[in-house]
C-alpha positions in Angstrom: -7.1 0.2 -23.3 -4.4 2.7 -22.5 -2.9 2.8 -19.0 -1.1 6.2 -19.5 -3.6 7.9 -17.2 -3.5 5.3 -14.5 -1.2 6.6 -11.7 -0.6 3.0 -10.5 0.5 1.7 -13.9 3.7 -0.3 -13.5 3.5 -0.2 -9.7 3.0 -3.6 -8.1 1.2 -4.3 -4.9 4.5 -5.5 -3.4 6.1 -2.2 -4.3 3.2 -0.2 -2.7 3.2 -2.2 0.6 7.0 -2.1 0.8 7.2 1.6 0.3 4.4 2.3 2.7 6.0 0.2 5.4 9.3 2.0 4.8 7.6 5.4 5.1 5.2 4.8 7.9 6.3 1.6 9.7 4.0 -1.2 10.5 2.4 0.5 13.6 1.5 3.7 11.8 0.4 1.8 8.7 -1.9 -0.2 10.9 -3.4 3.0 12.3 -4.1 4.3 8.8 -5.5 1.0 7.6 -6.6 -1.1 10.6 -6.5 -4.6 9.2 -4.9 -7.5 11.0 -2.2 -8.1 8.4 -0.8 -4.7 9.3 -1.4 -4.9 13.1 -0.9 -8.5 14.2 2.5 -10.0 13.5 2.8 -8.1 10.2 5.0 -9.1 7.2 5.1 -8.2 3.6 4.3 -11.8 2.6 1.2 -12.2 4.8 0.0 -8.7 3.8 0.3 -9.5 0.1 -1.5 -12.8 0.5 -4.4 -11.0 2.3 -4.5 -8.0 0.0 -4.5 -10.1 -3.2 -7.7 -11.8 -2.2 -9.4 -8.9 -0.5 -10.3 -6.2 -3.0 -11.7 -3.6 -0.5 -8.4 -3.8 1.5 -6.3 -3.5 -1.6 -8.3 -0.4 -2.6 -7.4 1.2 0.8 -3.7 0.5 0.3 -3.8 1.9 -3.2 -5.6 5.0 -2.0 -3.2 5.6 0.9 -0.2 5.0 -1.5 -1.6 7.6 -4.0 -2.4 10.1 -1.2 1.1 9.8 0.3 2.8 10.2 -3.1 0.5 13.1 -3.9 1.5 14.9 -0.7 5.1 14.5 -1.8 5.9 12.7 1.4 7.2 9.6 -0.3 9.8 8.7 -2.9 11.0 11.2 -5.4 11.4 9.3 -8.6 
């Protein structure tokens, strides 16, 4: 199966969370996606642990990441 049409191909969950935190900061990220790992004593490590075992939350992170990149508000690569 080809991944060439997958906009997330080659982008790890750690990269997504790190870049979203750098762009929004934890408080704003927690407002966009109100989950405890973003609002209560947040860290990259605890967020990744939660997101890796919670598919619905990971989907929200992926959607926000794509939306933010689409709006041109993040990372010019």
